[in-house]
C-alpha positions in Angstrom: 100.0 149.7 71.5 103.1 151.7 72.3 103.8 154.8 70.2 107.2 155.5 68.8 108.5 158.6 67.2 110.5 158.7 63.9 114.2 159.6 64.8 114.5 161.6 61.5 111.3 163.8 61.4 109.8 163.1 64.9 106.5 162.1 63.5 104.6 159.1 65.0 105.7 155.7 63.7 103.1 153.0 63.0 103.7 149.3 63.0 102.5 147.6 59.8 100.2 144.5 59.8 103.1 142.1 59.7 104.6 143.7 62.9 107.9 143.7 61.1 108.2 147.4 60.0 107.6 150.8 61.6 107.0 153.7 59.3 105.9 157.4 59.4 103.9 159.6 57.1 107.0 161.0 55.6 108.0 157.5 54.4 110.8 156.8 56.8 110.7 153.1 57.7 112.6 150.9 60.2 112.5 147.1 60.2 112.2 145.0 63.3 115.4 142.8 63.5 115.1 139.1 63.7 116.0 139.3 67.4 112.9 141.5 68.0 114.4 145.0 68.4 114.1 148.2 66.3 117.2 150.2 65.4 116.1 153.9 65.6 119.6 155.3 65.6 120.2 156.8 62.1 123.7 156.7 60.7 123.9 160.5 60.7 123.2 160.5 64.5 126.1 158.2 65.3 129.3 159.6 66.7 131.2 156.5 65.8 130.8 153.4 63.6 129.9 151.2 66.5 128.7 153.4 69.4 128.2 152.3 73.0 129.5 149.3 74.8 131.5 146.8 72.8 130.4 143.2 72.3 133.1 142.1 74.8 131.8 144.6 77.5 128.2 143.5 76.9 129.1 139.8 77.2 131.2 140.3 80.3 128.4 142.3 82.0 125.8 139.7 81.1 127.9 136.9 82.6 128.6 138.9 85.7 125.0 139.8 86.3 123.9 136.3 85.5 125.9 135.2 88.6 123.6 137.4 90.7 126.3 139.6 92.2 124.1 142.7 91.7 120.9 141.1 92.8 120.6 143.4 95.8 120.6 146.3 93.4 118.0 144.7 91.1 115.8 144.1 94.2 116.1 147.7 95.4 115.3 149.1 91.9 112.2 146.9 91.7 111.1 148.0 95.1 111.4 151.7 94.3 109.7 151.4 90.9 106.8 149.2 92.0 105.9 151.5 94.8 103.3 153.2 92.7 100.6 152.7 90.1 100.7 150.5 86.9 103.0 152.3 84.6 105.1 152.7 81.5 108.7 152.3 82.4 111.7 153.4 80.2 115.1 152.1 81.0 117.4 154.7 79.3 120.7 152.8 78.9 119.3 149.4 79.5 122.3 147.4 78.5 121.6 143.7 78.1 118.3 144.2 79.9 119.1 142.6 83.3 117.3 145.2 85.5 114.2 145.3 83.3 113.9 141.5 83.4 114.3 141.5 87.2 111.7 144.3 87.5 109.2 142.4 85.3 109.7 139.2 87.3 108.9 141.1 90.6 106.0 142.9 89.0 104.6 139.5 87.9 104.8 138.2 91.5 102.9 141.3 92.7 100.5 141.2 89.8 101.3 144.7 88.8 101.1 145.4 85.1 104.0 147.2 83.5 104.7 148.4 80.0 108.5 148.5 79.5 110.8 150.0 77.0 114.5 149.4 76.9 116.8 151.8 75.1 120.6 151.6 74.5 123.0 153.0 72.0 124.9 149.7 71.8 123.4 147.4 69.3 125.2 144.5 70.9 123.5 145.1 74.2 120.0 145.5 72.7 120.5 142.4 70.5 121.2 140.3 73.6 118.4 141.9 75.6 115.8 141.3 72.9 116.7 137.6 72.7 115.8 137.1 76.4 112.5 138.9 76.9 110.1 139.7 74.0 107.6 141.5 76.4 109.8 144.6 76.3 110.0 147.1 73.4 113.8 147.1 72.8 115.3 150.0 70.9 118.7 151.0 69.6 118.6 154.7 70.2 120.3 157.5 72.0 119.4 159.3 75.3 119.9 162.6 73.5 117.1 161.7 71.0 114.6 159.4 72.7 112.1 158.1 70.1 109.1 158.4 72.4 106.3 161.0 72.5 106.3 163.9 74.9 104.7 163.1 78.3 104.6 159.3 77.6 106.7 157.8 80.4 105.7 157.3 84.1 109.1 156.1 85.4 112.4 156.7 83.7 115.4 154.6 84.8 118.9 155.7 84.3 121.2 153.1 86.0 124.9 153.9 85.8 124.0 155.8 82.6 124.3 159.2 81.0 121.4 161.4 81.8 120.2 164.0 79.2 118.1 166.3 81.4 116.1 168.1 78.7 115.2 164.9 76.9 114.3 163.0 80.1 112.1 165.9 81.1 110.4 165.9 77.7 109.3 162.2 77.7 108.3 162.1 81.4 104.7 162.8 82.3 104.1 165.8 84.5 103.9 163.5 87.6 106.6 161.1 86.4 109.7 160.0 88.2 113.3 159.8 87.3 115.1 157.0 89.2 118.9 157.0 88.9 121.6 154.7 90.2 125.1 156.1 90.4 128.4 154.9 92.1 129.0 156.2 95.6 132.4 156.9 97.0 133.4 153.4 98.0 132.1 151.7 94.9 134.6 149.0 93.7 137.3 150.7 95.8 139.3 147.6 96.4 139.5 146.9 92.6 140.6 150.5 92.0 143.3 150.2 94.6 144.7 147.3 92.6 144.6 148.7 89.1 145.5 152.3 89.8 148.7 153.7 91.4 146.6 156.2 93.3 142.8 156.4 93.8 141.3 159.9 93.8 138.0 160.6 95.5 135.7 162.9 93.7 133.3 165.1 95.5 129.7 163.9 95.6 127.3 165.8 93.4 123.8 165.2 92.0 123.8 163.7 88.5 121.1 166.1 87.2 120.7 169.9 87.6 118.9 171.0 90.7 117.1 173.8 89.0 115.3 171.2 86.8 115.0 168.2 89.1 113.9 168.0 92.8 115.4 165.1 94.8 112.5 163.4 96.5 114.2 160.2 97.8 117.7 158.9 98.2 119.0 155.6 99.5 122.5 154.4 99.8 122.9 150.7 99.0 126.2 149.1 100.1 127.1 145.4 100.1 130.1 143.2 99.7 131.0 140.9 96.8 133.1 137.8 97.2 134.6 136.9 93.8 136.2 133.5 94.0 136.6 132.8 90.3 139.2 134.5 88.2 136.7 134.6 85.3 134.2 136.6 87.3 136.9 139.1 88.4 137.8 139.7 84.7 134.1 140.1 83.9 133.8 142.8 86.5 136.9 144.6 85.2 135.8 144.3 81.5 132.3 145.5 82.1 133.5 148.8 83.6 135.4 151.8 82.1 138.3 150.9 84.4 139.6 148.3 82.0 140.4 151.0 79.5 141.6 153.6 82.1 144.0 151.3 83.9 147.7 151.0 83.0 149.0 147.7 81.5 150.6 147.0 84.9 147.3 147.5 86.6 145.5 145.2 84.2 148.2 142.6 84.8 147.8 142.8 88.6 144.0 142.3 88.1 144.5 139.4 85.7 146.6 137.6 88.4 143.9 137.7 91.0 142.2 134.5 92.0 140.0 136.0 94.7 138.7 139.5 95.3 136.5 141.0 98.1 135.1 144.2 96.8 132.6 146.8 97.9 129.5 147.7 95.9 128.4 151.2 96.9 125.6 153.0 95.1 123.2 155.8 95.4 119.6 155.1 94.4 117.9 158.5 93.9 114.4 159.5 92.8 113.8 162.9 91.2 110.7 164.8 89.9 110.8 167.6 87.4 110.3 171.1 88.8 109.7 172.7 85.3 
């Protein structure tokens, strides 16, 4: 049985006999929602009324990923994760759960047992994830306060997410791995050229501090997407921060597109802690 920590007092949580409530010795309790997830993000820890991706962003991402445009990335993540022993996997910033579901499907084919936890600060994302795969422990929680015990995770995934170095280091076992996916320089370049008057290239840098994490493997994954439906183009724009950063003119240009050839360009990196 997976152990969770209370987000208020950090004591272990126990699931009651009905499997509908988690509680700690200090009397804090958290109900399992009807969709099957647990909300472990107390009101006092929220920075806004509705943190994380909006319902519209979550739905757009779900539709886009359902069309298999990012299948090469899902395959690559599964390959890297499953190159090892049976394990506990945490997806920190799991969204609607696409990559965990794809990982579990591949693990089933290889007959490799996995215990998976999906965590996201967006309740809309976790609600959708929990509806689709009950095998995963789905949590509404923050990367800055992960409700798992110290040294409890073999592999931690952070895919296009926001790493919190100290907390990631705490929950990973001493021989654990941090696997991160981040945009490379050409990622969605063609879309950016349409919605922005000028595209600025940022210098490449590692997503976590080098004095804490040692890079043990890096692979660059680049492939081309052919979007031939206006709806899919809008889903891609809506699921990214670019929708909110672009000018109204840029959004109008994107809305008029009926076809888009765009580059997906990502770094898949593996780190181990050096602390």
